[in-house]
C-alpha positions as CSV (number, residue, x, y, z in Angstrom):
1,M,0.0,0.0,0.0
2,A,2.8,2.4,0.9
3,A,4.5,1.7,-2.4
4,L,1.4,2.4,-4.4
5,H,0.9,5.7,-2.6
6,L,4.5,6.6,-3.4
7,F,3.9,5.7,-7.0
8,I,0.9,8.0,-7.2
9,Y,2.9,10.8,-5.5
10,K,5.9,10.6,-7.8
11,S,3.8,10.3,-10.9
12,T,1.5,13.1,-9.9
13,V,4.4,15.5,-9.2
14,L,6.0,14.6,-12.6
15,L,2.8,14.6,-14.7
16,L,1.4,17.8,-13.2
17,H,4.8,19.4,-12.8
18,I,4.2,20.4,-9.2
19,T,7.2,22.5,-8.0
20,S,5.6,24.7,-5.4
21,H,6.9,23.6,-1.9
22,P,3.5,24.1,-0.1
23,W,1.7,21.9,-2.6
24,L,4.4,19.2,-2.4
25,V,4.1,19.2,1.4
26,I,0.3,18.9,1.2
27,L,0.5,16.1,-1.3
28,R,3.0,14.2,0.8
29,I,0.8,14.6,3.9
30,I,-2.2,13.3,2.0
31,M,-0.3,10.3,0.7
32,I,1.3,9.4,4.0
33,L,-2.0,9.6,5.9
34,G,-3.7,7.7,3.1
35,A,-1.1,4.9,3.3
36,V,-1.3,4.4,7.1
37,S,-4.8,5.5,8.1
38,F,-6.9,2.5,7.0
39,P,-4.8,-0.3,8.6
40,I,-4.4,1.7,11.8
41,L,-8.1,2.7,12.0
42,S,-9.2,-0.9,11.1
43,A,-7.2,-2.1,14.1
44,V,-8.9,0.7,16.2
45,A,-12.3,-0.4,14.9
46,F,-11.7,-3.9,16.2
47,K,-11.0,-2.4,19.7
48,S,-13.6,0.4,20.0
49,F,-17.1,1.1,18.7
50,N,-17.9,4.8,19.3
51,K,-19.0,7.6,17.0
52,L,-15.5,9.1,16.7
53,A,-13.9,5.8,15.8
54,R,-16.6,5.1,13.3
55,F,-16.3,8.5,11.7
56,A,-12.5,8.2,11.4
57,Y,-12.8,4.7,10.0
58,Y,-15.3,5.9,7.4
59,I,-13.0,8.7,6.2
60,S,-10.1,6.3,5.9
61,A,-12.2,3.8,4.1
62,A,-13.7,6.5,1.8
63,W,-10.1,7.4,0.9
64,L,-9.6,3.8,-0.3
65,D,-12.3,4.5,-2.9
66,L,-10.6,7.6,-4.1
67,F,-7.2,6.0,-4.0
68,Y,-8.5,3.1,-6.1
69,F,-9.7,5.3,-8.9
70,T,-6.7,7.6,-8.6
71,L,-4.4,4.7,-8.9
72,I,-6.1,3.6,-12.1
73,S,-6.0,7.1,-13.6
74,T,-2.3,7.4,-12.7
75,V,-1.4,4.1,-14.3
76,V,-3.3,5.0,-17.5
77,S,-1.6,8.4,-17.6
78,V,1.9,6.9,-17.2
79,L,1.3,4.2,-19.8
80,A,-0.2,6.6,-22.3
81,C,2.7,9.0,-21.9
82,G,5.2,6.2,-22.2
83,L,3.6,4.3,-25.1
84,L,2.2,7.2,-27.1
85,K,5.2,9.5,-26.5
86,I,2.8,12.4,-25.5
87,N,4.6,15.7,-25.1
88,F,4.8,17.5,-21.8
89,Q,1.8,19.7,-22.3
90,G,-0.3,16.8,-23.5
91,A,0.7,14.7,-20.5
92,H,-0.2,17.6,-18.2
93,V,-3.7,17.9,-19.7
94,L,-4.2,14.1,-19.7
95,A,-3.3,13.8,-16.1
96,I,-5.7,16.6,-15.1
97,V,-8.6,15.1,-17.0
98,L,-8.0,11.6,-15.7
99,D,-7.4,12.6,-12.1
100,S,-10.5,14.8,-12.2
101,A,-12.5,11.9,-13.5
102,A,-11.1,9.6,-10.8
103,I,-12.3,12.0,-8.1
104,I,-15.7,12.4,-9.6
105,I,-16.2,8.7,-10.0
106,G,-15.0,8.1,-6.4
107,I,-17.5,10.6,-5.1
108,Y,-20.2,9.1,-7.2
109,S,-19.4,5.6,-5.9
110,L,-19.8,6.8,-2.3
111,I,-23.3,8.2,-3.2
112,N,-24.3,5.2,-5.4
113,T,-23.8,2.7,-2.5
114,K,-26.5,4.5,-0.5
115,I,-29.1,3.7,-3.1
116,I,-30.7,0.4,-2.4
117,R,-32.3,-1.0,-5.5
118,T,-34.7,-3.9,-6.0
119,T,-33.8,-6.6,-8.5
120,K,-36.6,-8.7,-9.7
121,L,-35.8,-12.3,-10.5
122,T,-37.8,-15.2,-11.8
123,I,-36.7,-18.8,-11.1
124,S,-38.3,-21.7,-13.0
125,L,-38.9,-24.8,-10.9
126,S,-40.4,-28.2,-11.7
127,S,-43.3,-29.3,-9.6
128,L,-43.8,-25.8,-8.3
129,P,-46.3,-25.8,-5.4
130,E,-49.5,-23.9,-6.1
131,F,-48.8,-21.5,-3.2
132,W,-45.7,-20.1,-4.8
133,K,-47.3,-19.3,-8.2
134,S,-48.6,-16.0,-6.8
135,K,-46.1,-15.3,-4.1
136,N,-42.5,-14.0,-3.7
137,L,-39.6,-14.0,-1.4
138,V,-36.7,-11.6,-0.6
139,F,-33.1,-12.7,-0.8
140,L,-30.5,-10.5,0.9
141,A,-26.7,-10.9,1.2
142,D,-23.8,-9.0,2.7
143,M,-25.3,-6.4,4.9
144,H,-21.9,-5.9,6.7
145,L,-23.2,-4.1,9.8
146,G,-20.3,-2.5,11.5
147,P,-18.3,0.7,11.5
148,V,-19.9,1.9,8.2
149,N,-23.5,0.6,8.3
150,S,-25.4,0.3,11.5
151,A,-29.0,0.8,12.8
152,N,-29.9,3.6,10.4
153,F,-28.9,1.5,7.5
154,T,-30.9,-1.5,8.8
155,K,-33.9,0.7,9.3
156,R,-33.9,1.9,5.7
157,L,-33.3,-1.7,4.5
158,A,-36.1,-3.1,6.7
159,A,-38.6,-0.4,5.5
160,K,-37.9,-1.3,1.8
161,V,-38.3,-5.0,2.5
162,V,-41.6,-4.5,4.2
163,T,-43.0,-2.7,1.2
164,L,-42.3,-5.8,-1.0
165,N,-44.5,-8.0,1.2
166,P,-42.5,-11.2,0.8
167,Q,-43.6,-14.5,2.2
168,T,-40.1,-15.1,3.6
169,V,-36.8,-13.4,3.8
170,I,-33.5,-15.3,3.3
171,I,-30.2,-13.8,4.2
172,G,-27.2,-15.3,2.6
173,G,-24.4,-14.5,5.0
174,D,-22.3,-11.5,6.3
175,I,-25.0,-9.7,8.3
176,F,-22.1,-8.4,10.4
177,D,-18.8,-7.0,9.2
178,G,-16.6,-8.4,12.0
179,P,-15.5,-5.4,14.2
180,P,-17.2,-5.0,17.6
181,I,-20.7,-3.5,17.4
182,N,-23.8,-3.4,19.4
183,A,-25.1,-6.3,17.3
184,Y,-28.6,-6.4,18.6
185,A,-29.1,-2.6,18.3
186,A,-27.8,-2.6,14.8
187,L,-30.1,-5.5,13.7
188,E,-33.1,-4.6,15.9
189,P,-35.0,-2.6,13.1
190,F,-35.2,-5.9,11.2
191,K,-37.6,-7.2,13.9
192,K,-40.3,-5.2,12.1
193,V,-39.9,-7.4,9.1
194,Q,-42.4,-10.2,9.9
195,P,-43.0,-12.4,6.8
196,P,-45.6,-15.2,7.2
197,L,-43.0,-18.0,6.6
198,G,-40.3,-16.5,8.7
199,K,-36.7,-15.2,8.2
200,Y,-33.7,-17.4,7.7
201,F,-29.9,-16.9,7.6
202,V,-26.8,-18.8,6.7
203,T,-23.4,-17.7,8.0
204,G,-20.8,-15.8,6.0
205,N,-17.1,-15.6,6.4
206,H,-17.4,-12.3,8.2
207,E,-19.4,-13.8,11.1
208,E,-16.2,-15.6,11.9
209,Y,-14.0,-12.5,12.1
210,G,-15.3,-11.2,15.4
211,N,-17.6,-12.2,18.2
212,T,-19.2,-15.1,16.4
213,Q,-21.5,-16.3,19.2
214,G,-22.5,-12.7,20.0
215,F,-23.4,-12.2,16.3
216,L,-25.4,-15.4,16.1
217,K,-27.3,-14.6,19.4
218,A,-28.3,-11.2,18.1
219,I,-29.5,-12.8,14.9
220,N,-31.6,-15.3,16.8
221,D,-32.9,-12.6,19.2
222,C,-34.2,-10.6,16.2
223,G,-36.3,-13.6,15.1
224,I,-34.1,-14.8,12.4
225,T,-33.5,-18.6,12.2
226,V,-29.9,-19.7,11.6
227,L,-29.7,-22.7,9.2
228,E,-26.6,-24.6,10.0
229,N,-26.5,-27.4,7.4
230,Q,-30.2,-27.7,7.8
231,S,-33.3,-27.9,5.7
232,V,-36.6,-26.1,6.1
233,D,-39.8,-26.7,4.1
234,L,-41.5,-23.5,3.2
235,A,-44.9,-24.1,1.6
236,G,-43.6,-27.0,-0.5
237,I,-40.1,-25.7,-1.4
238,N,-37.2,-27.3,0.4
239,F,-34.6,-24.7,1.3
240,V,-31.2,-26.0,2.5
241,G,-28.9,-23.6,4.3
242,V,-25.2,-24.5,4.8
243,D,-22.7,-23.0,7.2
244,C,-19.8,-21.0,5.6
245,K,-17.0,-22.4,7.7
246,A,-18.3,-26.0,7.4
247,T,-18.3,-25.8,3.6
248,G,-15.0,-23.9,3.2
249,N,-13.5,-26.3,0.6
250,A,-14.7,-29.0,-1.7
251,D,-14.0,-31.9,0.8
252,K,-15.9,-30.2,3.6
253,F,-18.8,-29.4,1.3
254,K,-18.9,-33.0,0.1
255,N,-19.1,-34.2,3.8
256,V,-22.0,-31.8,4.5
257,L,-23.9,-32.8,1.3
258,N,-23.5,-36.5,2.2
259,D,-25.6,-35.8,5.3
260,I,-28.3,-34.0,3.4
261,I,-31.1,-36.1,1.9
262,L,-33.1,-34.1,-0.7
263,P,-36.8,-34.9,-1.2
264,R,-37.4,-35.7,-4.9
265,D,-41.0,-34.7,-4.9
266,K,-40.4,-31.0,-4.3
267,P,-38.0,-28.3,-5.5
268,N,-34.7,-28.0,-3.6
269,I,-32.9,-24.6,-3.2
270,L,-29.4,-24.3,-1.7
271,I,-28.5,-21.2,0.3
272,K,-24.6,-20.9,0.4
273,H,-22.7,-17.7,1.1
274,V,-19.7,-18.4,-1.1
275,P,-20.6,-19.4,-4.7
276,D,-17.9,-22.1,-5.0
277,N,-17.9,-25.8,-5.6
278,L,-21.4,-25.6,-7.0
279,K,-20.9,-28.5,-9.4
280,L,-21.1,-30.6,-6.2
281,A,-24.5,-29.1,-5.4
282,E,-25.8,-29.6,-8.9
283,A,-24.7,-33.2,-8.9
284,H,-26.4,-33.7,-5.5
285,G,-29.8,-32.7,-7.0
286,F,-30.4,-29.0,-6.2
287,D,-32.6,-27.2,-8.6
288,A,-31.4,-23.7,-7.7
289,G,-28.8,-21.9,-5.5
290,L,-28.6,-18.5,-3.9
291,S,-25.3,-16.9,-2.9
292,G,-23.6,-13.6,-2.1
293,H,-20.0,-12.9,-1.0
294,T,-18.6,-11.5,-4.3
295,H,-20.3,-8.0,-4.1
296,N,-19.8,-8.3,-7.9
297,G,-16.4,-6.9,-7.2
298,Q,-18.0,-3.8,-5.6
299,L,-15.7,-1.5,-7.7
300,Y,-15.5,-2.0,-11.4
301,P,-13.7,-3.9,-12.9
302,L,-13.0,-6.2,-9.9
303,G,-16.1,-8.2,-10.7
304,Y,-14.0,-10.0,-13.4
305,L,-11.5,-10.9,-10.6
306,A,-14.4,-12.3,-8.6
307,R,-15.6,-14.4,-11.6
308,W,-12.1,-15.7,-12.1
309,I,-11.8,-16.8,-8.4
310,Y,-15.2,-18.2,-7.9
311,G,-16.6,-18.9,-11.4
312,Y,-19.5,-16.7,-10.7
313,N,-19.6,-13.0,-9.8
314,Y,-23.1,-11.8,-10.3
315,G,-26.5,-12.6,-11.7
316,L,-28.5,-15.6,-12.8
317,K,-26.4,-18.5,-14.3
318,I,-27.3,-22.0,-15.5
319,L,-25.1,-24.9,-14.4
320,N,-26.6,-28.0,-16.2
321,K,-29.9,-28.4,-14.4
322,M,-29.2,-26.0,-11.6
323,Q,-30.0,-22.3,-11.6
324,I,-27.6,-20.1,-9.6
325,Y,-28.1,-16.5,-8.6
326,V,-25.2,-14.6,-7.0
327,S,-26.3,-11.3,-5.5
328,S,-24.1,-8.2,-5.5
329,G,-25.2,-7.7,-1.9
330,V,-26.6,-4.7,-0.1
331,G,-23.7,-3.5,2.0
332,T,-20.0,-3.0,1.5
333,W,-16.7,-4.2,2.8
334,G,-13.5,-2.1,2.9
335,P,-14.1,0.8,0.5
336,P,-17.6,2.0,1.3
337,G,-18.5,2.8,-2.4
338,R,-19.9,1.0,-5.4
339,F,-19.1,1.7,-9.1
340,G,-20.4,-0.5,-11.9
341,T,-22.3,-2.5,-9.3
342,R,-25.5,-2.0,-7.2
343,A,-26.7,-2.5,-3.6
344,E,-29.6,-4.7,-4.1
345,I,-32.6,-6.4,-2.6
346,V,-33.5,-9.5,-4.7
347,L,-37.2,-10.1,-5.1
348,I,-37.7,-13.6,-6.3
349,N,-40.8,-15.0,-8.0
350,F,-41.2,-18.6,-9.2
351,K,-42.8,-20.1,-12.3
352,E,-43.5,-23.6,-13.4
353,A,-40.7,-24.9,-15.6
354,N,-41.6,-26.2,-19.0
355,K,-41.7,-29.9,-19.1
């Protein structure tokens, strides 16, 4: 991180021809603070949960957003100047244009992440129960309640979910971010979400980063049932929720699947936080799967990296006879912005598959 900040500093001084001592000092201070603030304040966030610590953490995390896009603009400027042999004046103008665009995009990303959108999804299932032909459910993932998002965020999210009138709400992991938080207070607004068929949750990797038992207790206390390698029949559809840690690799996932017997007379849907090793789930007989974790990269073009790592980054995909939906999530991790992705509530309807 320090090396990348130094690269931006050196390149900016060269491309913009900054010679004024006061501006050099200011730029150095910004780069030094940017390089050290996030790791230091992340450590602070794991020790303290108060307004000052949260505000400082948010500022340092927001800098990561701006840093990301500034790094891209700097690399493009340097490569363009080197490969195209742009003269001094042209390099100066190019750097100003690209750096300005980076700042604008960074600010936009911080605003965009606050806008929670509803994604409507239709999944086709064989032997669809009559009940579900006129009903829907809500799927959420990656709320990441912590230093950035807390009770106010949950209140806005809960209000939007209530307006959708789902029969059930399924949360695909990472309700909490990991750092210490008043977990019950942060999640308490979600008690107002009372779908007829209940609320369900599977663990994500971030539930393991902090007070795991405290997080799970808060989830239970807010009326959300935790599915730990368990099935639940919801009006004729069998939903199977698997624990993130227990399915962390292919061998572990195989062991979990070996203990799960799927009914063949009804649809089976897998809820798994990380969208990996899904060929095993398809072979086991699941009709569909719902996952999160990837955030669709959160900041473009990192979604391509997520797809390379997991095979899936976002959206509805078909794996032989299994339909897979990977949500971009509703919260953020690390940089608190989104660009080229969206914070989403997924509203799922079902239809009878063509036979």
